[in-house]
C-alpha positions, 0 to 999 in steps of 0.5 A: 851138685853139678849145677852148683859146681858149674856155677861156682867154677864160672864165678871163679873164672870170672873173678880170675879174669877180673883179678879179684881177691879170692880169700874173702869168706864169701868168694866163689873159691871159698864156697866151692871148696867148702861145698866139696868138703861138705859133700865128702862128709855127707857121702861118708867119704874117707878121702878126697883126691884133687888131681890136676890132669892135662885137660881138667881138674879131677875130684874123686872121693873114696867111698866104701874103699873105692875111688868115685867121681861124684860130679864133673871135673873142673876147668883146668884154669882152676887148678892153681886157685883150688890148690892154693885155697886148700893149702891156705886152709891146711896152713901149708906154705903156698910158696912151696909148690915143688916139694911134698907138704903136709897140713891139717884142716879143722872143718865144721859140718852142721856144727860138728868138728871134722878133723882133716889131714891133707898132703900135697905132691908135685905132678906133671900138671900141678900139685895133687892133693889128698885130704883124709877125713877124720871125724873126731866126734864119731862114736867109737866102736866097741869090740862087739861092733867089729863084726867078729865071729864068736870064737875070734872075739873070745880070742881077741878079748883074751889077748888084749886083756893079758897083763903083758906082752905084744899083740899085733894087728896086721893088714894093708892101709885102710883095712880097719887096723886102727878101728880094732885097736881103738875098740881094744883101748875102749875095752881096757880103759879103766880107772886102775890102768894108765894107758898111753898111745903114740899115734901119727896122727891121732884119729880119735880122742878117747877120754881117760887115755893119754894120747901123743900125736907124732905127726908134728913132732920133729924132735922125737919118733915112735921109738923115742916116745916108746922109750919115754913111756916106759918110764911113765908107769904105764900098764898099756901102750898103743903104738900106732905102727911098728914101722921100722926096726928100731920101733919094733925092737923097742916095743918088744923090750917094753913088752918084756919088761911087763907092759902090754903093747898093742901095735899095727904092722903091714903084712899079708896075714898072721903067719907072714907077720911073724916073719916080718917081725923077724926080718926087722931084726927081732931075735927069735927068743925075744919074739917067742917070749913076748908076742901073744898073738897076731890078728890080720884083717881086711875090709869088704863092701857090705851089700846094701840093705835097701836093695840087697845088692841090685843097686838103688839111689841109696847106694848110688847104683853100686849094690853096696853101702858101708863096709865090714871087716874080715878077721884072722886071729892067731894066738901064740901058743907053746907049739908056735913059740917053739917053732919060732925058736927053731926057725921053722919055715912059714909053710910049717908055721902056717900048716901048724896054725891050720892044724890048731884051728886057724880060721883064715881071712878067706874062711871068714869071708866065705862065711860072710858071703854065705850070710848075705853080708857081702858077695863073692866078687867083693871077696875076690877083689880084696883077697887073692885066691 
């Protein structure tokens, strides 16, 4: 990989000095960017970071949640050329270098279509780019493949099969929230149900479900789309993220009128999510009437099965390969509804949840450490305790 990148870099620098055209299909810059994209797919990267530095152009790949340099940085003279090529592939405006831009790339890897979303941001040494890989041909995971405990899976299935109400999956970015909701949609996808989604962007297409991509929709947002879907005779609506007060309030109204709403939210844990929703302006009586449950999750690196954590070529010497999810699920029962209505504190709600048998993220993580699936160091990296 390093030798090939070095060779292409030298060819590009030579072409630049000769003022050669760089947009031909067989030009070194095209080959270089294609090589980087192929390399990312082959290594199961979720993101590629193209970062101009003072003395180089750094390329990093996010593997199993960790940013990693898989090859040497590029010559800084290549910064503008590499950035221009990626922006052309992303259908971005190459004349705009001082404002953030978004784009997408349809990339073929061994005959398989890989959907990639790109974003640019001006920095001190040039435009930095992040390319997110979204494999539209990737097989959807089922609920049974999410790695839940038997008890968590039973509660999860019960909550997503409720006839109406709102179920929320919470966690930071890249914690597997969308994967869990897609597994839920796959479970619910039946001939007798009308299921619609609002996503920004659509990460995976599911046959039989009406999915709306808001990433390029400048004329309407999540709340607008949700209001329209309430008139579309829906049974189930998945809202990619309750990202603002208007969307959250509209989702609650939809749940109150008989729809099953599935959505995500950024919050520390299940109990914190309740207060996040209240902070977004949802009245306690409406929240207690519509919220059926909250699930919080994190992703930790899985111990490499080839070397059992000692480090090998397969895991690039890290001792880890792949990831697994930790889950914490809180069903909203009558006691919890009463506490929401009575403005109980978060400590009171957390204590009541534990008394009712809540298995926390840390509890689930410790269990998976004991089973040899991950390590205590990895658990400590992801969860503060």
